[in-house]
BALOBA-1460 file (C-alpha; in Angstrom, 3 decimals):
// residues 296
<rec num="1" residu="m" x="0.000" y="0.000" z="0.000"/>
<rec num="2" residu="s" x="1.489" y="3.387" z="-0.917"/>
<rec num="3" residu="t" x="1.795" y="6.283" z="1.522"/>
<rec num="4" residu="e" x="-0.693" y="8.192" z="-0.631"/>
<rec num="5" residu="t" x="-3.527" y="5.912" z="0.470"/>
<rec num="6" residu="k" x="-2.354" y="5.771" z="4.054"/>
<rec num="7" residu="g" x="-2.534" y="9.498" z="4.665"/>
<rec num="8" residu="r" x="-0.217" y="12.066" z="6.163"/>
<rec num="9" residu="v" x="0.106" y="13.093" z="9.786"/>
<rec num="10" residu="m" x="1.355" y="16.603" z="10.509"/>
<rec num="11" residu="i" x="3.005" y="16.946" z="13.915"/>
<rec num="12" residu="v" x="3.132" y="20.613" z="14.888"/>
<rec num="13" residu="d" x="5.897" y="21.975" z="17.120"/>
<rec num="14" residu="g" x="3.527" y="24.214" z="19.072"/>
<rec num="15" residu="m" x="6.224" y="26.151" z="20.936"/>
<rec num="16" residu="a" x="8.088" y="26.972" z="17.723"/>
<rec num="17" residu="l" x="4.951" y="28.378" z="16.094"/>
<rec num="18" residu="l" x="3.808" y="30.284" z="19.181"/>
<rec num="19" residu="f" x="7.159" y="31.983" z="19.866"/>
<rec num="20" residu="r" x="7.626" y="32.786" z="16.187"/>
<rec num="21" residu="a" x="4.142" y="34.288" z="16.053"/>
<rec num="22" residu="f" x="4.682" y="36.344" z="19.220"/>
<rec num="23" residu="y" x="7.927" y="37.933" z="18.064"/>
<rec num="24" residu="a" x="6.748" y="38.453" z="14.475"/>
<rec num="25" residu="t" x="3.658" y="40.331" z="15.631"/>
<rec num="26" residu="s" x="5.073" y="42.231" z="18.626"/>
<rec num="27" residu="s" x="8.195" y="43.625" z="16.942"/>
<rec num="28" residu="s" x="6.336" y="46.806" z="15.986"/>
<rec num="29" residu="g" x="5.486" y="47.428" z="19.646"/>
<rec num="30" residu="y" x="1.759" y="46.803" z="19.131"/>
<rec num="31" residu="i" x="0.311" y="43.784" z="20.940"/>
<rec num="32" residu="r" x="-3.127" y="42.559" z="19.879"/>
<rec num="33" residu="k" x="-5.492" y="42.285" z="22.875"/>
<rec num="34" residu="t" x="-9.173" y="41.555" z="23.488"/>
<rec num="35" residu="k" x="-11.446" y="44.321" z="24.786"/>
<rec num="36" residu="a" x="-10.916" y="42.799" z="28.242"/>
<rec num="37" residu="g" x="-7.168" y="43.326" z="27.843"/>
<rec num="38" residu="i" x="-6.094" y="39.706" z="27.313"/>
<rec num="39" residu="p" x="-3.091" y="39.572" z="24.939"/>
<rec num="40" residu="t" x="-3.801" y="37.325" z="21.924"/>
<rec num="41" residu="n" x="-1.188" y="38.280" z="19.316"/>
<rec num="42" residu="a" x="0.764" y="35.001" z="19.592"/>
<rec num="43" residu="v" x="-2.381" y="32.857" z="19.414"/>
<rec num="44" residu="y" x="-3.648" y="34.799" z="16.398"/>
<rec num="45" residu="g" x="-0.301" y="34.454" z="14.609"/>
<rec num="46" residu="f" x="-0.058" y="30.778" z="15.592"/>
<rec num="47" residu="l" x="-3.405" y="30.131" z="13.880"/>
<rec num="48" residu="q" x="-2.295" y="31.915" z="10.714"/>
<rec num="49" residu="y" x="0.833" y="29.724" z="10.532"/>
<rec num="50" residu="f" x="-1.226" y="26.646" z="11.389"/>
<rec num="51" residu="f" x="-3.796" y="27.137" z="8.621"/>
<rec num="52" residu="d" x="-1.109" y="28.105" z="6.104"/>
<rec num="53" residu="a" x="0.536" y="24.727" z="6.738"/>
<rec num="54" residu="i" x="-2.779" y="22.843" z="6.598"/>
<rec num="55" residu="n" x="-3.478" y="24.370" z="3.190"/>
<rec num="56" residu="q" x="0.049" y="23.753" z="1.948"/>
<rec num="57" residu="f" x="0.518" y="20.132" z="3.087"/>
<rec num="58" residu="s" x="-3.072" y="18.784" z="3.249"/>
<rec num="59" residu="p" x="-2.638" y="16.438" z="6.223"/>
<rec num="60" residu="t" x="-5.194" y="13.748" z="7.033"/>
<rec num="61" residu="h" x="-4.148" y="13.766" z="10.705"/>
<rec num="62" residu="v" x="-2.865" y="16.597" z="12.942"/>
<rec num="63" residu="i" x="-1.236" y="16.645" z="16.410"/>
<rec num="64" residu="c" x="0.255" y="19.540" z="18.380"/>
<rec num="65" residu="c" x="3.164" y="19.014" z="20.823"/>
<rec num="66" residu="w" x="4.194" y="21.310" z="23.688"/>
<rec num="67" residu="d" x="6.885" y="21.795" z="26.321"/>
<rec num="68" residu="m" x="5.474" y="21.297" z="29.822"/>
<rec num="69" residu="g" x="7.634" y="23.615" z="31.922"/>
<rec num="70" residu="s" x="11.366" y="24.246" z="31.841"/>
<rec num="71" residu="s" x="12.474" y="21.393" z="34.114"/>
<rec num="72" residu="t" x="13.349" y="18.277" z="32.083"/>
<rec num="73" residu="f" x="15.707" y="15.324" z="32.242"/>
<rec num="74" residu="r" x="18.186" y="17.508" z="30.312"/>
<rec num="75" residu="t" x="18.266" y="20.192" z="33.027"/>
<rec num="76" residu="e" x="18.775" y="17.421" z="35.581"/>
<rec num="77" residu="t" x="21.661" y="16.017" z="33.517"/>
<rec num="78" residu="y" x="23.294" y="19.416" z="32.905"/>
<rec num="79" residu="s" x="22.226" y="22.297" z="35.156"/>
<rec num="80" residu="q" x="23.353" y="24.958" z="32.655"/>
<rec num="81" residu="y" x="21.071" y="23.618" z="29.910"/>
<rec num="82" residu="k" x="19.081" y="26.556" z="28.435"/>
<rec num="83" residu="q" x="20.071" y="28.696" z="31.443"/>
<rec num="84" residu="n" x="21.043" y="31.526" z="29.071"/>
<rec num="85" residu="r" x="17.441" y="32.054" z="27.973"/>
<rec num="86" residu="s" x="15.536" y="35.059" z="29.226"/>
<rec num="87" residu="e" x="12.093" y="34.714" z="30.772"/>
<rec num="88" residu="a" x="9.152" y="34.644" z="28.368"/>
<rec num="89" residu="p" x="7.655" y="38.143" z="27.855"/>
<rec num="90" residu="l" x="4.770" y="38.921" z="30.235"/>
<rec num="91" residu="e" x="2.290" y="39.294" z="27.365"/>
<rec num="92" residu="l" x="3.115" y="35.798" z="26.173"/>
<rec num="93" residu="l" x="2.528" y="34.011" z="29.510"/>
<rec num="94" residu="p" x="-1.313" y="33.885" z="29.437"/>
<rec num="95" residu="q" x="-1.175" y="32.748" z="25.811"/>
<rec num="96" residu="f" x="0.483" y="29.389" z="26.617"/>
<rec num="97" residu="n" x="-2.754" y="27.995" z="28.023"/>
<rec num="98" residu="l" x="-4.961" y="29.994" z="25.690"/>
<rec num="99" residu="v" x="-3.414" y="28.522" z="22.554"/>
<rec num="100" residu="k" x="-3.940" y="24.977" z="23.850"/>
<rec num="101" residu="e" x="-7.607" y="25.775" z="24.512"/>
<rec num="102" residu="v" x="-7.991" y="26.986" z="20.928"/>
<rec num="103" residu="v" x="-6.194" y="23.932" z="19.512"/>
<rec num="104" residu="a" x="-8.424" y="21.602" z="21.559"/>
<rec num="105" residu="e" x="-11.587" y="23.432" z="20.417"/>
<rec num="106" residu="m" x="-10.527" y="22.849" z="16.807"/>
<rec num="107" residu="g" x="-10.410" y="19.109" z="17.555"/>
<rec num="108" residu="v" x="-6.615" y="18.710" z="17.525"/>
<rec num="109" residu="p" x="-4.909" y="16.706" z="20.341"/>
<rec num="110" residu="n" x="-2.428" y="18.611" z="22.546"/>
<rec num="111" residu="i" x="0.462" y="16.341" z="23.576"/>
<rec num="112" residu="g" x="3.161" y="17.031" z="26.158"/>
<rec num="113" residu="l" x="4.732" y="15.363" z="29.180"/>
<rec num="114" residu="t" x="6.402" y="16.920" z="32.216"/>
<rec num="115" residu="g" x="10.108" y="16.101" z="32.299"/>
<rec num="116" residu="y" x="10.442" y="15.970" z="28.496"/>
<rec num="117" residu="e" x="10.632" y="18.586" z="25.773"/>
<rec num="118" residu="a" x="8.162" y="18.893" z="22.920"/>
<rec num="119" residu="d" x="10.972" y="17.620" z="20.644"/>
<rec num="120" residu="d" x="10.989" y="14.281" z="22.472"/>
<rec num="121" residu="c" x="7.215" y="13.910" z="22.144"/>
<rec num="122" residu="i" x="7.452" y="14.783" z="18.454"/>
<rec num="123" residu="g" x="10.244" y="12.255" z="17.896"/>
<rec num="124" residu="t" x="8.377" y="9.528" z="19.761"/>
<rec num="125" residu="l" x="5.130" y="10.079" z="17.836"/>
<rec num="126" residu="a" x="6.897" y="10.372" z="14.474"/>
<rec num="127" residu="k" x="8.632" y="7.040" z="15.069"/>
<rec num="128" residu="k" x="5.390" y="5.438" z="16.242"/>
<rec num="129" residu="f" x="3.323" y="6.575" z="13.255"/>
<rec num="130" residu="q" x="5.853" y="6.267" z="10.426"/>
<rec num="131" residu="g" x="4.940" y="2.647" z="9.754"/>
<rec num="132" residu="d" x="1.301" y="3.532" z="9.137"/>
<rec num="133" residu="t" x="1.438" y="6.930" z="7.490"/>
<rec num="134" residu="e" x="3.667" y="9.629" z="6.046"/>
<rec num="135" residu="v" x="4.864" y="12.041" z="8.753"/>
<rec num="136" residu="f" x="5.505" y="15.778" z="8.319"/>
<rec num="137" residu="i" x="7.021" y="17.656" z="11.293"/>
<rec num="138" residu="l" x="6.275" y="21.405" z="11.219"/>
<rec num="139" residu="t" x="8.905" y="23.403" z="13.128"/>
<rec num="140" residu="g" x="11.548" y="26.093" z="12.925"/>
<rec num="141" residu="d" x="14.048" y="23.979" z="14.846"/>
<rec num="142" residu="h" x="16.893" y="22.453" z="12.825"/>
<rec num="143" residu="d" x="17.570" y="19.945" z="15.645"/>
<rec num="144" residu="m" x="14.530" y="18.065" z="14.313"/>
<rec num="145" residu="l" x="16.467" y="17.137" z="11.168"/>
<rec num="146" residu="q" x="17.852" y="14.161" z="13.115"/>
<rec num="147" residu="l" x="14.348" y="12.622" z="12.952"/>
<rec num="148" residu="i" x="14.222" y="12.303" z="9.158"/>
<rec num="149" residu="t" x="13.672" y="8.810" z="7.722"/>
<rec num="150" residu="e" x="12.196" y="7.461" z="4.483"/>
<rec num="151" residu="q" x="8.750" y="8.165" z="5.959"/>
<rec num="152" residu="i" x="9.457" y="11.263" z="8.077"/>
<rec num="153" residu="k" x="10.030" y="14.704" z="6.553"/>
<rec num="154" residu="v" x="10.875" y="17.842" z="8.497"/>
<rec num="155" residu="v" x="9.260" y="21.089" z="7.349"/>
<rec num="156" residu="i" x="11.354" y="24.066" z="8.452"/>
<rec num="157" residu="m" x="9.487" y="27.368" z="8.585"/>
<rec num="158" residu="n" x="11.547" y="30.172" z="7.107"/>
<rec num="159" residu="k" x="11.017" y="33.906" z="7.552"/>
<rec num="160" residu="g" x="7.584" y="35.121" z="6.513"/>
<rec num="161" residu="r" x="4.443" y="33.085" z="5.956"/>
<rec num="162" residu="s" x="4.058" y="29.990" z="3.764"/>
<rec num="163" residu="n" x="7.820" y="29.903" z="3.254"/>
<rec num="164" residu="y" x="9.052" y="26.386" z="3.938"/>
<rec num="165" residu="t" x="12.015" y="24.119" z="3.300"/>
<rec num="166" residu="v" x="10.935" y="20.472" z="3.275"/>
<rec num="167" residu="y" x="13.816" y="18.198" z="4.271"/>
<rec num="168" residu="d" x="13.941" y="14.514" z="3.402"/>
<rec num="169" residu="l" x="17.023" y="12.272" z="3.426"/>
<rec num="170" residu="e" x="18.152" y="13.536" z="0.029"/>
<rec num="171" residu="t" x="17.542" y="17.233" z="0.701"/>
<rec num="172" residu="l" x="19.329" y="16.997" z="4.045"/>
<rec num="173" residu="f" x="22.412" y="15.486" z="2.461"/>
<rec num="174" residu="t" x="22.391" y="17.900" z="-0.483"/>
<rec num="175" residu="a" x="21.961" y="20.977" z="1.709"/>
<rec num="176" residu="k" x="24.160" y="20.038" z="4.681"/>
<rec num="177" residu="q" x="26.162" y="16.935" z="3.673"/>
<rec num="178" residu="l" x="24.755" y="15.185" z="6.736"/>
<rec num="179" residu="t" x="22.767" y="12.063" z="7.537"/>
<rec num="180" residu="p" x="20.125" y="12.369" z="10.300"/>
<rec num="181" residu="l" x="22.372" y="10.701" z="12.906"/>
<rec num="182" residu="q" x="25.226" y="13.035" z="11.996"/>
<rec num="183" residu="v" x="22.982" y="15.979" z="12.933"/>
<rec num="184" residu="i" x="23.316" y="14.756" z="16.546"/>
<rec num="185" residu="d" x="27.071" y="14.241" z="16.281"/>
<rec num="186" residu="l" x="27.537" y="17.701" z="14.769"/>
<rec num="187" residu="k" x="25.981" y="19.180" z="17.930"/>
<rec num="188" residu="a" x="28.151" y="16.876" z="20.068"/>
<rec num="189" residu="f" x="31.272" y="18.484" z="18.586"/>
<rec num="190" residu="m" x="30.202" y="22.105" z="18.193"/>
<rec num="191" residu="g" x="27.655" y="22.410" z="21.014"/>
<rec num="192" residu="d" x="24.633" y="24.685" z="20.830"/>
<rec num="193" residu="t" x="24.706" y="28.311" z="21.966"/>
<rec num="194" residu="s" x="20.911" y="28.633" z="22.061"/>
<rec num="195" residu="d" x="20.589" y="25.551" z="24.314"/>
<rec num="196" residu="n" x="23.723" y="26.589" z="26.219"/>
<rec num="197" residu="y" x="25.976" y="23.552" z="26.048"/>
<rec num="198" residu="p" x="29.536" y="23.894" z="24.749"/>
<rec num="199" residu="g" x="30.423" y="20.693" z="22.867"/>
<rec num="200" residu="v" x="34.181" y="20.447" z="22.337"/>
<rec num="201" residu="k" x="35.728" y="23.815" z="23.153"/>
<rec num="202" residu="g" x="37.470" y="25.210" z="20.085"/>
<rec num="203" residu="i" x="35.697" y="23.023" z="17.510"/>
<rec num="204" residu="g" x="33.262" y="24.954" z="15.335"/>
<rec num="205" residu="e" x="30.912" y="23.932" z="12.565"/>
<rec num="206" residu="k" x="33.546" y="23.801" z="9.827"/>
<rec num="207" residu="t" x="35.862" y="21.425" z="11.718"/>
<rec num="208" residu="a" x="32.932" y="19.332" z="12.986"/>
<rec num="209" residu="l" x="31.583" y="18.868" z="9.442"/>
<rec num="210" residu="k" x="35.046" y="17.912" z="8.190"/>
<rec num="211" residu="l" x="35.450" y="15.311" z="10.959"/>
<rec num="212" residu="l" x="32.045" y="13.796" z="10.225"/>
<rec num="213" residu="s" x="32.610" y="13.697" z="6.481"/>
<rec num="214" residu="e" x="35.946" y="11.903" z="7.006"/>
<rec num="215" residu="y" x="35.149" y="9.615" z="9.952"/>
<rec num="216" residu="g" x="31.355" y="9.349" z="9.859"/>
<rec num="217" residu="s" x="30.542" y="9.683" z="13.547"/>
<rec num="218" residu="v" x="31.818" y="10.538" z="17.027"/>
<rec num="219" residu="e" x="32.894" y="6.879" z="17.436"/>
<rec num="220" residu="g" x="34.699" y="6.985" z="14.085"/>
<rec num="221" residu="c" x="36.686" y="10.043" z="15.205"/>
<rec num="222" residu="l" x="37.539" y="8.549" z="18.587"/>
<rec num="223" residu="e" x="38.769" y="5.336" z="16.941"/>
<rec num="224" residu="c" x="41.056" y="7.398" z="14.702"/>
<rec num="225" residu="l" x="42.244" y="9.984" z="17.245"/>
<rec num="226" residu="e" x="45.886" y="9.345" z="16.378"/>
<rec num="227" residu="m" x="45.233" y="10.330" z="12.764"/>
<rec num="228" residu="l" x="43.689" y="13.700" z="13.624"/>
<rec num="229" residu="p" x="45.651" y="16.967" z="13.573"/>
<rec num="230" residu="k" x="47.387" y="17.409" z="16.935"/>
<rec num="231" residu="s" x="45.370" y="20.484" z="17.912"/>
<rec num="232" residu="v" x="42.019" y="18.791" z="17.168"/>
<rec num="233" residu="k" x="43.098" y="15.597" z="18.973"/>
<rec num="234" residu="k" x="44.083" y="17.654" z="22.030"/>
<rec num="235" residu="k" x="40.750" y="19.524" z="22.070"/>
<rec num="236" residu="i" x="38.762" y="16.282" z="21.875"/>
<rec num="237" residu="e" x="40.841" y="14.563" z="24.578"/>
<rec num="238" residu="e" x="40.496" y="17.545" z="26.931"/>
<rec num="239" residu="n" x="36.722" y="17.743" z="26.404"/>
<rec num="240" residu="l" x="35.806" y="14.079" z="26.114"/>
<rec num="241" residu="d" x="33.184" y="14.138" z="28.879"/>
<rec num="242" residu="m" x="31.533" y="17.224" z="27.409"/>
<rec num="243" residu="l" x="31.562" y="15.638" z="23.935"/>
<rec num="244" residu="h" x="29.546" y="12.684" z="25.231"/>
<rec num="245" residu="l" x="27.308" y="14.863" z="27.386"/>
<rec num="246" residu="s" x="26.578" y="17.251" z="24.513"/>
<rec num="247" residu="r" x="25.692" y="14.342" z="22.290"/>
<rec num="248" residu="d" x="23.277" y="13.039" z="24.909"/>
<rec num="249" residu="l" x="21.663" y="16.478" z="25.285"/>
<rec num="250" residu="a" x="21.313" y="16.835" z="21.499"/>
<rec num="251" residu="r" x="19.679" y="13.451" z="20.974"/>
<rec num="252" residu="i" x="15.900" y="13.636" z="20.747"/>
<rec num="253" residu="r" x="14.309" y="10.785" z="22.681"/>
<rec num="254" residu="l" x="12.085" y="8.370" z="20.780"/>
<rec num="255" residu="d" x="10.654" y="6.494" z="23.748"/>
<rec num="256" residu="v" x="8.640" y="9.049" z="25.725"/>
<rec num="257" residu="p" x="5.820" y="7.298" z="27.642"/>
<rec num="258" residu="i" x="2.931" y="9.095" z="25.906"/>
<rec num="259" residu="e" x="-0.257" y="7.617" z="24.519"/>
<rec num="260" residu="c" x="-1.727" y="8.871" z="21.276"/>
<rec num="261" residu="d" x="-3.867" y="6.868" z="18.881"/>
<rec num="262" residu="l" x="-3.715" y="7.837" z="15.204"/>
<rec num="263" residu="n" x="-7.508" y="7.588" z="14.958"/>
<rec num="264" residu="e" x="-7.816" y="10.329" z="17.581"/>
<rec num="265" residu="c" x="-5.756" y="12.665" z="15.409"/>
<rec num="266" residu="l" x="-7.923" y="12.713" z="12.282"/>
<rec num="267" residu="w" x="-8.005" y="16.231" z="10.881"/>
<rec num="268" residu="n" x="-11.684" y="17.038" z="11.172"/>
<rec num="269" residu="l" x="-11.992" y="20.707" z="12.101"/>
<rec num="270" residu="r" x="-14.825" y="21.353" z="14.544"/>
<rec num="271" residu="h" x="-16.106" y="24.433" z="12.750"/>
<rec num="272" residu="e" x="-18.760" y="25.492" z="15.268"/>
<rec num="273" residu="a" x="-16.627" y="25.102" z="18.385"/>
<rec num="274" residu="a" x="-13.692" y="26.843" z="16.694"/>
<rec num="275" residu="s" x="-15.944" y="29.694" z="15.493"/>
<rec num="276" residu="r" x="-17.259" y="30.249" z="19.012"/>
<rec num="277" residu="k" x="-13.725" y="30.331" z="20.419"/>
<rec num="278" residu="f" x="-12.529" y="32.696" z="17.679"/>
<rec num="279" residu="d" x="-15.489" y="35.014" z="18.356"/>
<rec num="280" residu="e" x="-14.728" y="34.955" z="22.072"/>
<rec num="281" residu="l" x="-11.133" y="36.012" z="21.348"/>
<rec num="282" residu="e" x="-12.309" y="38.639" z="18.818"/>
<rec num="283" residu="f" x="-10.546" y="36.925" z="15.911"/>
<rec num="284" residu="g" x="-13.022" y="38.221" z="13.337"/>
<rec num="285" residu="g" x="-10.572" y="37.926" z="10.446"/>
<rec num="286" residu="l" x="-9.933" y="34.267" z="11.167"/>
<rec num="287" residu="v" x="-13.579" y="33.166" z="11.413"/>
<rec num="288" residu="k" x="-13.815" y="33.608" z="7.644"/>
<rec num="289" residu="i" x="-10.818" y="31.283" z="7.179"/>
<rec num="290" residu="l" x="-12.641" y="28.517" z="9.058"/>
<rec num="291" residu="g" x="-15.302" y="28.309" z="6.369"/>
<rec num="292" residu="e" x="-12.645" y="27.701" z="3.723"/>
<rec num="293" residu="v" x="-10.755" y="24.958" z="5.573"/>
<rec num="294" residu="v" x="-10.812" y="21.519" z="3.996"/>
<rec num="295" residu="n" x="-10.762" y="18.522" z="6.333"/>
<rec num="296" residu="g" x="-8.499" y="15.521" z="5.773"/>
């Protein structure tokens, strides 16, 4: 049976869309609010991105994944993980729960688990569903590229609306000369400034890519340490623990204990419930969009 007949599940990285929407719409200094003063700019922008993607990729099933607080197994493993991030803006705080309410009213499951990041839930669900359906992951996070398989594609949102790069195994290799597993090893060597872990001090992207193209993986490099340039060998030897730790932090987990049945994720927009919620939030411009939405 071909993937065409089996459908397509779109797993939405809710945090990526919400943060993107908040900063895209608040940069001018104006924050959309209801008459009661509740900020809604991020939720409004989230919905625009969401429906753009629905129209572009025509999924038969949709799921939305979320972070559930900042404390995860990664912060327990490495206390500095993401410690460089500033607090979420005050106007965004009430919108975390609000956006989930809206998503639920539309008939889309919200998935998240305390102790894990949304990435781990996305990876787990993508792995679980790839045998039964084609999987598209909608995100702005290049870390997700490690999840690509024959059945899983990662849709990276670029600047602006409806501007996507769809990565499959071939595109990933053409664009970055990497396999999905090498995406993890790249981060092991060079670290990640946005997630605040260092990798191997002194090894940047260029050197990391060269090592992976020549030796294939972290293990491959460690087996051939004697063949590496002296300076690179020294850096790796002095930062061996951090190399392994960074790799562990970068690896998205595929075994999160979450339950989600594909049949519960059928894209079947609940027009009336969504309309009521949109009216309540004074999203007049979006109510019209609801009438044009095609279900899976």
